[in-house]
C-alpha positions in Angstrom: 43.7 -6.1 -99.8 45.6 -6.1 -96.5 47.4 -2.6 -95.5 51.3 -2.9 -94.6 52.3 -2.8 -91.5 54.6 0.3 -92.1 51.5 2.6 -93.5 49.7 1.8 -89.8 53.0 3.1 -88.4 52.8 6.2 -90.4 48.8 6.7 -89.6 49.8 6.2 -86.1 52.2 8.6 -85.6 50.1 11.4 -87.2 47.4 10.6 -84.8 50.2 11.1 -82.1 51.0 14.5 -82.6 49.1 17.6 -84.0 49.7 18.4 -87.5 48.6 20.5 -90.2 48.3 18.3 -93.0 45.5 17.9 -94.9 43.1 14.9 -94.4 42.3 12.2 -96.7 38.9 11.7 -97.4 37.1 9.4 -95.0 39.9 10.7 -92.2 39.2 11.9 -89.1 39.4 15.8 -88.9 38.1 17.1 -85.8 36.3 15.9 -82.2 36.8 15.8 -78.6 40.4 15.1 -77.8 41.7 15.0 -81.6 44.9 16.2 -82.1 45.4 15.9 -85.8 45.0 17.2 -88.6 41.4 19.5 -89.1 41.6 20.2 -92.8 40.6 17.6 -95.6 42.0 17.1 -99.0 40.4 19.1 -102.0 37.2 18.1 -102.8 36.0 16.8 -99.6 35.0 18.4 -96.2 35.0 18.3 -92.7 31.5 17.1 -91.1 30.6 17.4 -87.7 29.2 13.8 -87.2 29.2 14.0 -83.3 31.2 15.7 -80.3 33.9 12.9 -80.6 34.3 12.8 -84.5 34.1 14.9 -87.5 35.3 13.3 -90.8 36.4 14.4 -94.5 33.4 13.7 -96.6 33.5 13.2 -100.2 31.5 15.3 -102.6 30.3 18.8 -100.8 33.4 20.7 -101.2 35.2 23.3 -103.9 38.5 23.0 -105.4 39.6 24.5 -101.9 40.4 22.6 -98.9 38.1 23.2 -95.8 38.5 23.1 -92.2 36.6 22.6 -89.2 37.6 23.8 -85.4 37.8 20.9 -83.1 34.7 20.5 -81.6 33.9 20.9 -77.8 31.9 18.9 -75.3 28.3 19.4 -75.4 25.5 18.2 -72.7 23.5 16.7 -75.5 24.1 13.7 -77.5 23.5 13.1 -81.2 20.2 11.8 -82.4 21.2 10.3 -85.7 23.6 7.9 -87.5 26.3 10.2 -89.1 26.5 9.0 -92.9 30.3 8.4 -92.8 29.7 6.1 -89.5 31.0 2.7 -89.6 27.5 1.5 -90.0 26.9 3.6 -93.0 29.8 2.5 -94.9 29.0 -1.5 -94.1 25.4 -0.6 -95.6 27.3 1.0 -98.9 28.9 -2.1 -99.6 25.6 -4.0 -99.4 25.8 -5.4 -95.9 23.0 -5.1 -93.0 25.0 -3.6 -90.2 27.9 -3.0 -88.3 27.4 -3.1 -84.6 28.3 -3.4 -81.2 27.0 -4.4 -77.8 25.7 -1.9 -75.0 23.4 -2.0 -72.1 21.8 0.1 -69.6 25.5 0.5 -67.6 27.7 1.2 -71.2 24.7 3.8 -72.7 24.4 5.6 -69.2 27.9 7.0 -70.1 27.3 9.9 -72.5 30.6 9.2 -74.1 29.6 5.7 -75.3 26.1 6.3 -76.0 27.5 9.2 -78.4 29.7 6.7 -80.4 27.0 4.0 -80.6 24.8 6.6 -82.0 26.8 7.7 -84.3 28.7 5.2 -85.7 26.8 1.5 -84.9 23.9 0.6 -86.6 22.7 -2.7 -84.5 23.1 -3.5 -80.7 23.3 -6.8 -79.1 22.5 -6.7 -75.2 25.8 -7.7 -72.9 24.1 -9.4 -70.3 20.9 -8.2 -69.9 19.1 -11.0 -71.8 20.9 -13.9 -70.5 19.1 -16.3 -68.6 20.4 -15.5 -65.4 19.3 -11.6 -65.9 16.3 -12.5 -67.1 14.6 -15.7 -65.1 16.6 -15.9 -62.1 13.7 -18.2 -60.6 11.3 -20.6 -62.6 8.5 -18.8 -64.1 9.5 -15.4 -62.6 10.9 -12.6 -65.5 12.9 -9.9 -64.7 13.2 -7.5 -67.9 13.7 -4.1 -66.9 17.6 -4.0 -68.4 16.3 -5.8 -71.4 13.4 -3.7 -71.8 15.9 -0.2 -71.2 17.9 -1.7 -74.1 15.1 -2.9 -76.5 13.3 0.8 -76.0 16.7 2.5 -76.3 17.7 0.9 -79.9 14.1 1.3 -81.2 13.9 4.7 -80.3 17.6 5.7 -82.1 16.7 3.0 -85.1 18.9 0.7 -84.2 18.6 -3.2 -85.3 18.6 -5.4 -82.4 20.6 -8.5 -82.0 19.0 -10.8 -79.1 21.6 -12.8 -77.1 21.1 -15.4 -76.0 18.6 -17.8 -75.4 20.1 -21.0 -74.3 23.3 -21.3 -73.1 25.3 -23.2 -70.5 26.8 -20.1 -68.6 25.5 -17.3 -66.7 22.8 -19.6 -65.9 20.8 -20.2 -62.7 21.4 -23.2 -60.4 18.1 -24.3 -60.8 18.3 -25.2 -64.3 21.4 -26.8 -64.2 20.1 -28.7 -61.5 17.3 -29.8 -63.6 17.6 -33.9 -64.4 14.2 -34.9 -66.2 13.7 -34.4 -70.1 10.3 -33.3 -69.8 10.6 -31.0 -67.4 13.8 -29.3 -69.3 12.1 -29.2 -72.6 9.2 -27.6 -70.8 11.2 -25.2 -69.2 13.7 -24.4 -72.2 10.3 -23.7 -74.3 8.6 -21.7 -71.3 12.0 -19.5 -71.0 12.1 -18.8 -74.6 8.5 -17.7 -74.8 8.8 -15.4 -72.1 11.9 -13.7 -73.4 11.8 -13.6 -77.1 7.9 -13.7 -77.0 8.1 -10.6 -75.1 9.9 -8.5 -78.1 8.5 -10.5 -80.7 8.6 -8.3 -84.1 11.4 -6.0 -82.4 14.6 -8.1 -82.6 16.4 -8.5 -86.1 18.5 -11.2 -85.0 18.5 -13.9 -81.9 21.7 -16.0 -80.9 19.1 -18.9 -79.8 21.6 -21.4 -78.7 25.2 -20.4 -77.7 28.6 -22.1 -77.5 27.4 -25.8 -77.6 30.9 -27.2 -79.1 34.2 -28.1 -77.6 37.0 -27.0 -79.4 37.8 -30.3 -80.7 34.1 -30.3 -82.2 32.3 -32.8 -79.6 29.6 -31.5 -78.0 30.3 -29.3 -74.5 28.9 -31.1 -71.7 26.0 -28.8 -70.4 22.7 -29.4 -68.6 20.8 -29.2 -72.0 23.2 -31.6 -73.5 23.3 -34.3 -70.7 19.6 -34.2 -70.3 18.4 -33.9 -74.0 21.4 -34.7 -76.2 21.5 -32.8 -79.6 17.8 -32.5 -79.6 17.9 -29.6 -77.2 19.0 -27.4 -80.2 16.0 -28.5 -82.2 13.6 -27.7 -78.8 15.4 -24.3 -78.7 14.9 -23.4 -82.4 11.5 -24.4 -82.6 10.6 -22.5 -79.8 12.5 -19.3 -80.8 10.7 -19.5 -84.3 6.9 -20.1 -82.6 7.9 -17.1 -79.9 9.0 -14.5 -82.8 8.3 -15.8 -86.2 10.0 -12.8 -87.8 13.4 -12.9 -86.3 16.5 -14.6 -88.2 17.7 -17.5 -85.8 21.3 -17.9 -85.2 23.6 -20.4 -83.8 26.7 -18.6 -82.0 30.0 -19.8 -81.2 33.6 -19.1 -80.7 37.0 -20.2 -82.2 34.9 -20.7 -85.6 38.3 -18.6 -87.1 40.2 -21.4 -87.9 39.9 -24.5 -89.8 39.5 -27.7 -87.6 37.4 -29.5 -85.7 34.6 -27.1 -84.4 34.0 -25.8 -87.8 33.6 -29.3 -89.6 31.2 -30.0 -86.5 28.9 -26.9 -86.8 28.9 -27.4 -90.5 27.7 -31.1 -90.0 25.5 -30.0 -87.0 23.4 -27.2 -89.1 23.3 -29.6 -92.0 21.4 -31.6 -89.7 19.1 -29.0 -88.7 18.5 -28.1 -92.2 17.4 -31.6 -93.0 15.3 -31.9 -90.1 13.4 -28.8 -91.2 14.7 -26.8 -88.1 13.8 -23.1 -88.2 17.8 -22.0 -88.2 18.9 -18.9 -90.6 22.5 -18.0 -89.7 25.7 -19.0 -88.1 27.5 -16.3 -85.4 31.0 -16.6 -85.3 32.3 -14.7 -82.3 35.9 -13.8 -83.3 37.6 -13.2 -80.2 40.5 -12.6 -81.5 44.5 -12.0 -80.6 46.8 -9.2 -82.1 48.8 -11.5 -84.7 47.3 -14.8 -84.3 48.5 -16.9 -87.2 44.9 -17.9 -88.0 43.4 -14.1 -88.7 44.9 -13.7 -92.5 43.0 -17.2 -93.1 40.0 -16.7 -91.2 37.9 -15.9 -94.4 38.3 -19.4 -94.9 36.1 -21.2 -92.2 33.8 -18.1 -92.5 33.3 -19.5 -96.3 33.0 -23.0 -95.1 30.0 -21.9 -92.5 28.3 -19.6 -95.3 28.6 -22.7 -98.0 25.9 -24.4 -95.9 23.6 -21.9 -97.2 23.0 -20.1 -94.0 23.7 -16.2 -93.4 27.3 -15.5 -91.2 28.1 -12.7 -89.1 31.0 -11.7 -86.7 28.9 -11.4 -83.7 31.6 -10.4 -81.0 34.6 -9.4 -82.6 37.6 -7.6 -80.5 41.4 -8.1 -80.7 43.1 -8.3 -77.4 46.8 -7.7 -76.9 49.6 -8.1 -74.0 49.6 -5.1 -72.5 50.9 -2.1 -72.5 50.1 -1.4 -75.4 52.3 0.3 -77.8 52.9 2.1 -81.5 53.8 -1.1 -83.0 51.0 -3.6 -81.4 48.3 -0.7 -82.3 49.6 -0.8 -85.9 49.4 -4.7 -86.0 45.8 -4.4 -84.2 44.6 -2.3 -87.0 46.1 -4.7 -89.6 43.9 -7.5 -88.1 40.7 -5.4 -87.8 40.9 -4.9 -91.2 41.7 -8.6 -92.1 38.5 -9.5 -89.8 36.3 -6.9 -91.1 37.0 -7.8 -95.0 36.7 -11.5 -94.2 33.0 -10.6 -93.8 32.8 -8.4 -96.7 34.5 -10.8 -99.1 31.9 -13.8 -98.1 28.6 -13.0 -99.6 26.5 -14.5 -97.1 28.0 -12.4 -94.5 25.3 -10.0 -93.3 27.5 -7.7 -90.5 30.0 -7.4 -88.0 29.6 -6.4 -84.6 32.4 -5.5 -82.1 32.2 -6.6 -78.4 32.2 -3.2 -77.0 33.1 0.6 -78.5 35.6 1.7 -75.6 38.5 -0.3 -74.1 37.4 1.5 -70.8 34.5 -1.1 -70.5 36.0 -4.3 -72.2 35.5 -7.8 -70.9 39.0 -8.8 -71.4 41.1 -7.2 -68.8 39.3 -9.2 -66.3 38.8 -12.7 -68.1 42.6 -12.7 -69.6 45.0 -11.5 -67.1 47.6 -8.9 -68.7 45.2 -8.6 -71.9 43.4 -5.7 -73.1 43.1 -2.5 -75.2 41.1 -5.0 -77.7 38.3 -2.3 -79.1 38.4 0.8 -81.6 38.1 3.2 -78.8 40.6 3.4 -75.9 39.9 4.4 -72.3 39.7 7.8 -72.9 37.2 7.4 -75.9 40.1 8.4 -78.3 40.0 6.6 -81.8 42.3 4.4 -82.0 44.4 3.2 -85.3 41.9 -0.2 -85.0 39.1 1.9 -86.9 40.9 2.9 -89.6 41.3 -0.8 -90.2 37.9 -1.9 -89.6 37.2 1.1 -92.1 39.7 -0.3 -94.2 38.4 -3.6 -94.4 34.7 -2.3 -95.0 36.3 -0.5 -98.2 38.6 -2.6 -99.6 
């Protein structure tokens, strides 16, 4: 159920000032920058997850409450995922992961990396696997940043969502200039073989095609659709299956959060693909949301409609932006919205997981794209945990 706004305001007030009250089970109880309570309610113990986060975990305490000193900074990052992490909680309710996006630049920030290690079980490359990053010139592949992400994720035991093989944006001009159907077909197949084939067996999900629809449900104008029509989607999925037979293959799009033409078009498209034997496994709903958008309370309905196709679904790029500056009311509302969004996945049987589009507001794409908006993620620009984290956690455990 949705936690009332007043309750979130109360939680925020606790987070803002230093208090001595006992923290509830699953609540934060320490970490760099933490100014809240450091004792846990009876039956739980404050356990250090990493330098930035300690949490009251159940079942390890005696009848007396237990406290822990606030953690100070260390030079080394943790090497294992916390049992109290977002990912662990998501797995505890039968889902595959709770993830985020990352790349060499963000993982080079020790604070960002530490949170990814401690809290998340899956990573999506934010930019390093897109066409302009991997094949700027035809047949010449540049994969060092993508290799870094794959090697990092593999060494830290994280699942990887490959993103993305065919997309109209961040596309080199040489691809956009193609006018011949046979040439473009070969180019798509060769690109997917070069990128997906390189990491065969290492990628959990692939976003094979991305953002193929306009919001009214018509096909987006792109070189792929202009030259090949709808068949480019079939070509891409079959090429991806050949390149990486074990990966689960997804179609991904935004504004699938409310009923209407785009959701209807997506359902119709995947129904046609399934009937034609195209190897498609899932639908990704990006879920770039706005605080208190009227569709958020009902977003489980279009997600259920997508899942009714029989495919798996996932929230693949979740963030919830607000008009800046943030304040206590906006943060509380955002927390409630995160709970609703995450619970939309939790309550949908075919939903395998949630990925937030970033960890910290410090690196969010939102301010550069939506002027005057930001503060869209679970940690702020100083890597302090926001009420939104509580909301996301509540959505998992609801």
